[in-house]
C-alpha positions in Angstrom: -2.2 31.9 -162.5 1.3 33.2 -162.3 3.5 32.9 -165.6 0.2 31.0 -167.0 2.9 27.8 -167.7 1.7 24.7 -167.1 2.5 23.3 -163.5 4.6 20.3 -163.1 2.8 17.8 -161.0 4.2 15.5 -158.1 1.8 12.5 -158.0 2.1 10.0 -155.0 0.9 6.7 -156.3 -2.6 5.5 -155.5 -3.6 2.9 -152.6 -1.5 -0.4 -153.2 -1.9 -3.8 -151.8 0.1 -4.2 -148.5 2.1 -7.0 -149.5 2.8 -9.3 -152.8 4.3 -12.5 -153.0 6.9 -11.5 -155.3 8.2 -8.8 -153.2 7.5 -5.1 -152.6 8.5 -4.0 -156.3 5.4 -6.1 -157.3 2.5 -4.4 -155.3 -0.2 -3.3 -157.4 -2.9 -1.0 -156.6 -5.8 -2.2 -154.8 -9.4 -2.3 -156.7 -10.6 0.7 -154.5 -7.1 2.5 -154.9 -7.6 2.0 -158.8 -11.3 3.4 -158.4 -10.7 6.5 -156.0 -7.8 7.4 -158.0 -9.5 6.9 -161.8 -12.3 9.6 -160.1 -9.6 11.8 -158.7 -7.6 11.5 -162.0 -10.5 12.7 -164.0 -10.9 15.7 -161.6 -7.4 16.5 -162.2 -7.6 16.6 -165.8 -10.2 19.7 -165.5 -7.3 21.6 -163.7 -4.6 21.4 -166.1 -3.6 20.0 -169.3 -0.3 17.5 -169.4 2.2 16.6 -172.2 3.3 13.6 -170.5 4.2 11.4 -167.7 7.4 9.9 -165.5 7.0 7.3 -163.3 9.0 5.0 -161.0 9.4 1.5 -162.1 7.8 -0.1 -159.3 4.2 -1.8 -160.2 1.8 0.7 -158.0 3.3 3.7 -159.8 3.2 2.4 -163.3 -0.5 1.5 -162.9 -1.1 5.0 -161.0 0.6 6.7 -164.2 -1.5 4.5 -166.5 -4.8 5.7 -164.8 -3.6 9.3 -165.0 -2.7 8.9 -168.6 -6.1 7.6 -169.2 -8.0 10.3 -167.8 -5.6 13.0 -169.4 -6.0 11.3 -173.0 -1.9 10.8 -173.1 -0.2 7.7 -174.4 3.4 8.5 -173.4 4.5 7.4 -170.4 8.2 7.0 -169.4 9.6 4.8 -166.3 12.4 7.1 -164.6 15.0 5.4 -162.1 15.0 9.0 -160.2 11.5 8.3 -159.1 12.4 5.1 -157.1 12.1 5.1 -153.3 15.6 5.4 -152.5 18.1 7.1 -150.4 18.2 11.1 -151.6 15.3 10.5 -153.7 13.9 14.0 -152.9 17.0 15.8 -154.7 16.7 13.5 -157.8 13.1 14.3 -158.0 13.7 18.0 -157.9 16.3 17.8 -160.5 14.3 15.5 -162.6 11.0 18.3 -162.4 13.4 21.1 -163.6 14.6 18.8 -166.4 11.2 17.5 -167.7 9.6 21.1 -166.8 6.1 22.3 -167.3 3.1 20.2 -168.4 5.0 16.9 -167.0 3.7 14.4 -164.1 6.2 12.7 -162.0 4.6 9.5 -160.3 6.4 8.3 -157.1 6.6 7.2 -153.5 6.7 8.8 -150.3 8.9 9.8 -148.2 10.8 11.1 -151.4 8.1 12.8 -153.1 6.7 14.5 -149.7 10.7 15.8 -149.3 10.8 16.8 -153.0 8.0 19.0 -152.3 9.4 20.4 -149.4 12.7 21.0 -151.1 11.0 22.7 -153.8 8.8 25.0 -152.2 11.1 26.0 -149.2 8.2 24.4 -146.8 6.0 21.8 -146.1 3.1 20.8 -148.6 -0.1 22.4 -147.7 -1.9 19.1 -147.2 -0.6 15.5 -146.0 0.7 14.0 -149.3 -1.4 10.7 -148.8 -1.7 8.3 -151.6 -3.0 9.5 -154.8 -2.4 13.2 -153.6 -1.0 15.6 -156.2 1.4 18.7 -155.8 1.1 21.1 -158.6 4.4 23.2 -158.8 4.8 26.0 -161.1 8.2 26.6 -162.3 9.4 30.3 -162.0 12.9 30.6 -163.1 15.0 28.9 -160.8 12.3 28.6 -158.2 8.8 26.5 -157.5 5.9 27.9 -156.1 2.8 26.1 -155.4 0.1 26.4 -158.0 -2.3 23.9 -156.0 -2.7 20.6 -154.0 -5.3 17.7 -154.5 -5.9 14.7 -152.2 -8.4 11.8 -153.8 -11.9 12.8 -152.0 -11.1 16.2 -150.9 -11.2 20.1 -152.2 -8.3 21.4 -154.3 -6.1 23.7 -152.2 -4.6 27.0 -153.8 -2.2 29.3 -152.4 -3.7 32.7 -151.1 -2.8 35.4 -153.5 
Protein backbone atom coordinates (compact mmCIF):
# COMPACT_ATOMS: atom_id res chain seq x y z
CA UNK A 1 0.00 0.00 0.00
CA UNK A 2 1.61 3.33 -1.03
CA UNK A 3 2.62 5.48 1.90
CA UNK A 4 1.37 2.87 4.39
CA UNK A 5 -1.04 5.48 5.68
CA UNK A 6 -4.64 4.77 6.49
CA UNK A 7 -7.04 5.72 3.72
CA UNK A 8 -9.74 8.38 3.94
CA UNK A 9 -13.11 6.79 3.22
CA UNK A 10 -15.88 8.55 1.29
CA UNK A 11 -19.03 6.59 2.17
CA UNK A 12 -22.41 7.02 0.50
CA UNK A 13 -25.33 6.40 2.86
CA UNK A 14 -27.06 3.01 2.65
CA UNK A 15 -30.46 2.36 1.04
CA UNK A 16 -33.08 4.66 2.58
CA UNK A 17 -36.84 5.15 2.54
CA UNK A 18 -38.20 6.86 -0.57
CA UNK A 19 -40.07 9.44 1.51
CA UNK A 20 -40.85 10.34 5.10
CA UNK A 21 -43.82 12.30 6.54
CA UNK A 22 -41.40 14.79 8.13
CA UNK A 23 -39.50 15.42 4.88
CA UNK A 24 -36.31 14.41 3.11
CA UNK A 25 -34.03 15.12 6.10
CA UNK A 26 -35.90 12.51 8.16
CA UNK A 27 -35.70 9.62 5.68
CA UNK A 28 -34.16 6.64 7.49
CA UNK A 29 -32.58 3.44 6.24
CA UNK A 30 -34.85 0.62 5.14
CA UNK A 31 -34.54 -2.72 7.00
CA UNK A 32 -32.94 -4.16 3.83
CA UNK A 33 -30.58 -1.18 3.60
CA UNK A 34 -29.53 -1.67 7.24
CA UNK A 35 -28.92 -5.39 6.79
CA UNK A 36 -26.93 -4.99 3.56
CA UNK A 37 -24.80 -2.16 4.96
CA UNK A 38 -24.18 -3.93 8.28
CA UNK A 39 -22.73 -6.88 6.32
CA UNK A 40 -20.76 -4.53 4.04
CA UNK A 41 -19.39 -2.57 7.03
CA UNK A 42 -18.03 -5.78 8.57
CA UNK A 43 -16.17 -6.45 5.31
CA UNK A 44 -14.81 -2.88 5.33
CA UNK A 45 -13.55 -3.30 8.90
CA UNK A 46 -11.31 -6.13 7.65
CA UNK A 47 -9.75 -3.82 5.03
CA UNK A 48 -8.57 -0.95 7.23
CA UNK A 49 -8.83 0.48 10.74
CA UNK A 50 -10.55 3.85 11.31
CA UNK A 51 -9.93 6.67 13.78
CA UNK A 52 -13.33 8.35 13.51
CA UNK A 53 -16.38 9.09 11.41
CA UNK A 54 -17.79 12.39 10.16
CA UNK A 55 -21.37 12.34 8.88
CA UNK A 56 -23.99 14.51 7.26
CA UNK A 57 -26.70 15.41 9.80
CA UNK A 58 -29.44 13.80 7.69
CA UNK A 59 -30.99 10.73 9.36
CA UNK A 60 -30.01 8.21 6.64
CA UNK A 61 -26.35 9.29 6.81
CA UNK A 62 -26.25 9.25 10.62
CA UNK A 63 -27.76 5.75 10.66
CA UNK A 64 -25.17 4.59 8.10
CA UNK A 65 -22.40 6.13 10.23
CA UNK A 66 -23.73 4.29 13.29
CA UNK A 67 -23.57 0.95 11.47
CA UNK A 68 -20.05 1.77 10.32
CA UNK A 69 -19.01 2.69 13.88
CA UNK A 70 -20.50 -0.56 15.19
CA UNK A 71 -18.50 -2.64 12.68
CA UNK A 72 -15.26 -0.77 13.40
CA UNK A 73 -15.75 -0.73 17.19
CA UNK A 74 -15.77 3.08 17.26
CA UNK A 75 -17.77 5.37 19.48
CA UNK A 76 -16.63 8.57 17.77
CA UNK A 77 -19.12 9.97 15.25
CA UNK A 78 -19.26 13.69 14.56
CA UNK A 79 -21.94 15.46 12.53
CA UNK A 80 -20.47 17.90 9.99
CA UNK A 81 -22.48 20.34 7.83
CA UNK A 82 -19.95 20.13 4.95
CA UNK A 83 -21.42 16.69 4.19
CA UNK A 84 -24.96 18.01 3.59
CA UNK A 85 -26.23 17.55 0.01
CA UNK A 86 -25.92 21.14 -1.20
CA UNK A 87 -24.51 23.14 -4.08
CA UNK A 88 -20.71 22.83 -4.33
CA UNK A 89 -20.73 20.02 -1.72
CA UNK A 90 -17.92 18.23 -3.58
CA UNK A 91 -15.46 21.07 -2.90
CA UNK A 92 -16.37 21.15 0.81
CA UNK A 93 -16.04 17.34 1.02
CA UNK A 94 -12.53 17.31 -0.50
CA UNK A 95 -11.48 20.15 1.83
CA UNK A 96 -12.92 18.25 4.82
CA UNK A 97 -11.13 15.05 3.72
CA UNK A 98 -7.81 16.93 3.75
CA UNK A 99 -8.56 18.47 7.16
CA UNK A 100 -9.72 15.21 8.75
CA UNK A 101 -6.86 13.23 7.23
CA UNK A 102 -6.06 9.53 7.06
CA UNK A 103 -8.16 7.14 9.13
CA UNK A 104 -11.42 9.07 8.89
CA UNK A 105 -14.64 8.10 7.12
CA UNK A 106 -16.90 10.80 5.67
CA UNK A 107 -20.52 9.70 5.27
CA UNK A 108 -22.67 11.68 2.87
CA UNK A 109 -24.78 11.82 -0.27
CA UNK A 110 -24.63 11.85 -4.05
CA UNK A 111 -24.03 13.70 -6.27
CA UNK A 112 -21.61 15.47 -3.89
CA UNK A 113 -19.63 12.36 -2.90
CA UNK A 114 -19.27 11.13 -6.49
CA UNK A 115 -18.13 14.57 -7.61
CA UNK A 116 -15.75 14.81 -4.61
CA UNK A 117 -14.21 11.49 -5.67
CA UNK A 118 -13.78 12.78 -9.22
CA UNK A 119 -12.27 16.05 -7.97
CA UNK A 120 -9.89 14.26 -5.58
CA UNK A 121 -8.76 11.63 -8.11
CA UNK A 122 -8.86 13.78 -11.24
CA UNK A 123 -11.00 11.08 -12.89
CA UNK A 124 -14.18 9.09 -12.36
CA UNK A 125 -14.12 6.51 -9.52
CA UNK A 126 -13.65 2.91 -10.74
CA UNK A 127 -17.24 1.91 -9.98
CA UNK A 128 -20.69 3.40 -9.56
CA UNK A 129 -21.03 5.13 -6.20
CA UNK A 130 -24.31 3.33 -5.43
CA UNK A 131 -25.87 3.47 -1.98
CA UNK A 132 -23.48 2.07 0.62
CA UNK A 133 -20.44 2.28 -1.68
CA UNK A 134 -17.06 3.36 -0.29
CA UNK A 135 -14.23 5.13 -2.07
CA UNK A 136 -10.94 4.74 -0.16
CA UNK A 137 -8.53 7.58 -0.92
CA UNK A 138 -4.82 7.74 -0.13
CA UNK A 139 -3.57 11.25 0.68
CA UNK A 140 -0.04 11.74 -0.62
CA UNK A 141 1.07 15.30 0.05
CA UNK A 142 -1.36 17.50 -1.86
CA UNK A 143 -2.70 14.71 -4.07
CA UNK A 144 -5.15 11.88 -3.60
CA UNK A 145 -4.80 8.42 -5.07
CA UNK A 146 -7.18 5.49 -5.14
CA UNK A 147 -6.58 2.92 -2.43
CA UNK A 148 -9.65 0.75 -3.16
CA UNK A 149 -13.35 0.88 -3.97
CA UNK A 150 -16.05 -1.30 -2.35
CA UNK A 151 -19.78 -1.52 -3.03
CA UNK A 152 -22.20 -3.73 -1.06
CA UNK A 153 -22.40 -7.25 -2.46
CA UNK A 154 -19.51 -6.73 -4.87
CA UNK A 155 -15.80 -7.52 -4.90
CA UNK A 156 -13.34 -4.87 -3.69
CA UNK A 157 -11.71 -3.06 -6.62
CA UNK A 158 -8.06 -2.07 -6.28
CA UNK A 159 -6.00 -0.02 -8.72
CA UNK A 160 -3.60 -1.89 -10.95
CA UNK A 161 -0.03 -1.28 -9.87
